[in-house]
C-alpha positions in Angstrom: 105.4 93.4 124.6 107.4 90.2 125.1 111.1 89.8 124.5 110.5 87.8 121.3 108.2 90.5 120.0 110.7 93.1 121.1 113.4 91.5 119.0 111.1 91.3 115.9 110.1 95.0 116.4 113.7 96.0 116.8 114.5 94.4 113.5 111.7 96.4 111.9 112.8 99.6 113.6 116.3 99.1 112.3 115.0 98.6 108.8 112.4 101.2 108.6 113.4 103.9 111.1 117.1 103.8 111.6 118.1 102.9 108.0 121.7 102.1 109.0 122.0 104.9 111.5 124.4 103.1 113.8 126.9 105.8 114.5 129.5 104.9 117.1 130.4 106.8 120.2 133.4 107.1 122.5 133.7 107.3 126.3 134.2 109.4 128.3 132.8 112.5 126.6 130.3 110.6 124.5 127.7 113.3 125.1 129.5 116.1 123.3 129.4 119.7 124.2 125.7 120.4 123.4 124.0 117.0 123.8 120.4 116.4 122.8 119.1 113.8 125.2 115.8 112.0 125.5 114.9 110.7 129.0 112.3 108.0 128.8 110.1 107.6 131.9 108.6 104.1 132.3 106.0 105.3 134.8 107.9 104.1 137.9 108.2 107.2 140.1 111.1 105.8 142.2 113.2 105.1 139.0 112.4 108.6 137.8 113.7 110.0 141.1 116.8 107.8 141.0 117.8 109.0 137.5 117.3 112.7 138.2 120.8 113.2 139.7 122.4 112.0 136.5 120.2 114.3 134.4 121.0 117.3 136.7 124.7 116.5 136.4 124.4 116.5 132.6 122.6 119.9 132.7 125.3 121.4 135.1 128.2 120.1 133.0 126.5 121.0 129.7 124.4 124.1 130.3 123.3 124.2 126.6 122.1 120.6 126.6 118.6 119.9 125.4 116.8 117.5 127.7 113.5 116.2 126.6 111.3 113.8 128.5 109.0 111.1 127.1 106.6 110.3 129.9 103.1 109.3 131.0 100.7 112.2 131.3 100.4 111.7 135.0 104.1 112.6 135.5 104.0 115.9 133.6 102.9 117.9 136.6 106.0 116.7 138.5 108.6 117.0 135.7 107.5 120.3 134.1 108.0 122.5 137.2 111.5 121.0 137.8 113.0 123.2 135.2 115.2 120.5 133.8 113.0 119.5 130.8 113.0 121.5 127.5 109.8 119.8 126.6 107.6 117.0 127.9 106.4 114.5 125.3 103.5 112.5 126.5 102.9 108.9 125.4 99.8 106.8 126.0 99.8 103.1 126.9 98.3 102.2 123.5 101.3 103.6 121.7 103.5 100.9 123.2 101.4 98.1 121.6 103.0 96.1 118.8 101.9 97.0 115.2 99.5 99.8 116.3 99.5 102.9 114.1 100.0 105.0 117.1 103.2 103.1 118.0 104.6 103.7 114.5 103.7 107.4 114.9 105.6 107.6 118.2 108.7 105.9 116.6 108.7 108.3 113.7 108.3 111.3 116.1 111.3 110.4 118.2 113.4 109.6 115.1 112.8 113.1 113.7 114.3 114.8 116.8 117.9 113.6 116.1 118.9 112.8 119.7 122.5 112.2 120.7 121.6 110.1 123.7 118.5 108.3 124.9 118.0 107.0 128.4 115.5 104.4 129.5 115.0 105.3 133.2 114.5 101.9 134.7 116.3 99.3 136.7 114.3 96.5 135.0 113.9 95.4 131.4 111.5 97.5 129.4 111.2 96.0 125.9 108.6 98.4 124.5 110.4 101.6 125.7 113.8 100.2 124.8 112.4 99.9 121.2 111.4 103.5 121.3 115.0 104.3 122.5 116.4 102.4 119.5 114.1 104.3 117.2 115.6 107.6 118.2 118.7 106.7 116.3 120.8 108.1 119.1 124.4 106.8 119.0 124.4 106.4 122.8 121.5 104.5 124.2 121.5 103.9 128.0 119.3 101.5 129.9 119.1 98.4 132.2 121.2 95.4 131.4 119.6 92.1 130.5 120.2 89.4 127.9 118.0 91.0 125.3 119.1 94.6 125.8 121.3 95.0 122.8 121.0 96.6 120.3 118.3 98.8 121.8 120.6 99.5 124.7 124.4 99.8 124.0 125.4 101.4 127.3 124.0 98.9 129.8 123.7 99.8 133.5 124.8 96.5 135.1 124.9 95.3 138.7 127.5 93.1 140.2 126.3 89.6 140.8 125.4 89.1 144.4 126.1 92.7 145.3 123.4 94.5 147.3 123.2 98.2 146.6 120.4 100.8 147.1 118.6 101.1 143.8 118.9 104.9 144.0 122.7 104.7 143.8 123.2 102.3 140.9 123.7 105.0 138.3 126.7 106.5 140.2 129.2 104.2 138.4 128.0 105.5 135.0 128.9 109.2 135.6 132.7 109.0 135.0 132.1 107.2 131.6 130.0 110.2 130.5 132.6 112.7 131.6 130.5 113.8 134.6 131.6 114.4 138.2 130.8 112.0 140.9 127.1 112.0 141.6 126.0 113.3 145.0 125.0 110.5 147.4 121.7 112.2 148.2 119.8 114.6 146.0 116.1 115.4 146.2 113.7 116.1 143.5 114.1 119.8 142.3 111.3 121.8 143.6 110.9 125.6 143.0 111.7 127.6 146.1 108.7 129.9 145.6 106.4 126.8 145.6 108.0 125.5 148.7 107.6 128.8 150.5 103.9 128.9 149.5 103.4 125.3 150.7 104.9 126.2 154.1 102.5 129.2 154.3 99.6 127.0 153.5 100.5 124.6 156.3 101.0 127.5 158.7 97.5 129.0 158.0 95.7 125.7 158.2 97.4 124.3 161.3 96.7 126.8 164.1 98.6 124.8 166.7 102.2 125.3 165.8 103.4 122.9 168.4 101.7 120.0 166.5 104.1 117.8 164.5 102.9 117.6 160.9 103.0 113.9 160.0 102.7 113.0 156.3 101.3 109.5 156.2 101.3 107.3 153.1 99.2 104.1 153.5 100.0 102.8 150.0 101.5 99.4 149.1 105.3 99.4 148.9 107.5 98.4 146.0 107.0 94.7 146.9 103.3 95.2 146.2 102.3 94.7 149.8 101.0 97.2 152.3 101.0 97.4 156.1 97.7 96.7 157.7 96.0 100.0 158.7 95.8 99.2 162.4 99.6 99.2 162.4 99.5 102.9 161.3 96.9 103.7 163.9 98.9 102.1 166.8 102.0 103.8 165.6 100.4 107.3 165.7 99.0 106.7 169.1 102.5 105.9 170.3 103.8 109.1 168.7 101.2 111.2 170.5 102.9 110.2 173.8 106.0 112.3 172.7 104.4 115.2 170.9 100.9 116.3 169.6 100.6 115.2 166.0 98.5 116.3 163.0 98.2 113.8 160.2 98.3 114.8 156.6 97.3 111.8 154.4 99.6 111.8 151.3 99.9 109.2 148.6 100.5 108.8 144.9 99.0 105.3 144.6 96.7 104.2 147.4 93.1 104.0 146.5 90.5 106.3 148.0 88.8 103.5 150.0 92.1 102.7 151.8 92.8 106.4 152.5 89.2 106.8 153.9 89.7 103.8 156.2 93.0 105.2 157.4 91.3 108.6 158.2 88.4 106.8 159.9 90.8 105.3 162.5 92.5 108.5 163.4 92.0 110.0 166.8 91.6 113.5 165.4 90.6 114.9 162.0 93.5 115.0 159.6 94.8 118.2 158.0 93.0 118.8 154.7 95.0 120.6 152.0 94.6 120.9 148.2 96.4 117.9 146.7 95.3 117.3 143.2 98.4 116.5 141.3 101.6 114.4 141.8 103.5 117.6 142.1 101.2 118.7 145.0 101.9 115.4 146.8 105.7 115.7 146.5 105.6 119.4 147.5 103.6 118.8 150.6 105.8 115.8 151.6 108.8 118.1 151.4 107.4 120.5 154.0 106.2 117.9 156.5 107.9 117.6 159.9 108.0 113.8 159.4 106.9 111.4 156.6 105.8 107.9 157.6 105.4 105.3 154.9 106.1 101.8 153.8 108.5 101.1 151.0 106.6 103.5 148.7 107.6 105.9 146.0 106.8 108.8 148.4 109.1 107.3 151.1 112.0 107.5 148.6 111.1 111.0 147.6 111.0 112.2 151.2 114.3 110.5 152.1 116.1 112.0 149.1 114.7 115.5 150.0 116.2 115.4 153.5 112.7 115.2 155.2 112.7 113.2 158.5 111.4 109.9 157.3 110.3 106.7 159.0 110.1 103.7 156.7 107.8 100.8 157.8 109.3 97.9 155.7 107.8 94.5 155.5 109.9 91.3 155.4 109.3 91.2 151.6 111.0 94.6 151.1 114.5 93.6 149.9 117.8 95.4 150.8 117.9 97.1 147.3 115.2 99.4 148.6 117.0 100.5 151.8 118.8 103.8 151.5 122.3 104.2 153.0 122.4 105.1 156.6 121.4 108.8 157.1 120.5 110.7 160.3 117.1 111.7 159.0 116.0 108.3 157.9 115.1 105.2 160.0 113.8 101.9 158.8 111.6 99.8 161.1 111.1 96.2 160.1 107.5 95.2 160.5 105.8 91.8 160.6 102.4 92.4 159.2 99.7 91.7 161.8 102.0 92.5 164.7 102.3 95.8 166.5 105.5 97.7 166.1 107.6 97.9 169.3 106.6 101.3 170.8 110.1 101.9 172.1 111.5 101.4 168.7 108.9 103.8 167.2 109.6 106.5 169.7 113.4 106.2 169.5 113.3 106.3 165.7 110.9 109.3 165.7 113.0 111.3 168.1 116.2 110.5 166.1 114.9 111.6 162.7 113.4 114.8 164.1 116.7 115.6 165.9 118.5 115.3 162.5 116.5 118.2 161.1 
């Protein structure tokens, strides 16, 4: 949906769905004591992760809050076990197409739920989903700032011009306006402790040599849309083997099967094979790895937030907004595609992140 179409649709939404429902709100405390909130997932996993600390803060400050998620079907396996969602409402891509009957049905559905707040979980403009947010009739509608944000978004998350800040920390400034405490600098995705315990047992039973370092390896393209050439991963792993025996566990949420197969074919030893059918499985296994190595991928950000020793292989195109603040368990290695990563830098970063755990 273009911005021009978005403005037209918003006018129709206001006329046929909101019918003058433009209640005001005041800050701080605009959420009330028992807020009903709709969190709208755009399908970007990193943005979903980055908004979770705010949602957890809402739940902790307002234990009786109702938090619903509107999300793609592929993300249900990750959100449902987190325990934060009262219900997961699934949307299909066709429901975001202008004038489609299924889009109208979606707008009517969210309107009936009488939400106090809607949140489009994105750092970039999302015209179609911002229209859904407007259709909720919620007095407080949060989302990314851009010239066409209003009226769909009336609490805009803005970024200072010229300021460079990790995308995962941009929501921190919004918390006080909502009557929430300061958001933690680092907070991983909520994973059930029982599931983590079983994942560790699964690794233990399938990796007989306990001295082997379990390396979660994600060969997917990063947030810039570019991926490190596979020989770069192979050279890096051979360098790591000079420090400690390693066992590779291929993990990814977006790399195609052909690329993963090519990665595995170039390994010196068979990789660890574990059941990994859902997005939840991938995030869970990453959380129990000894080290996660990835480009600027969604999984990199999940691992870094979870406190897992993490090596990021960032290309020149990966901007500073994707670099987490300095932490003992995270190291970023800048890579020029087609060139081998300096072995000394690899070994030093590997030793540093492992020592942090």
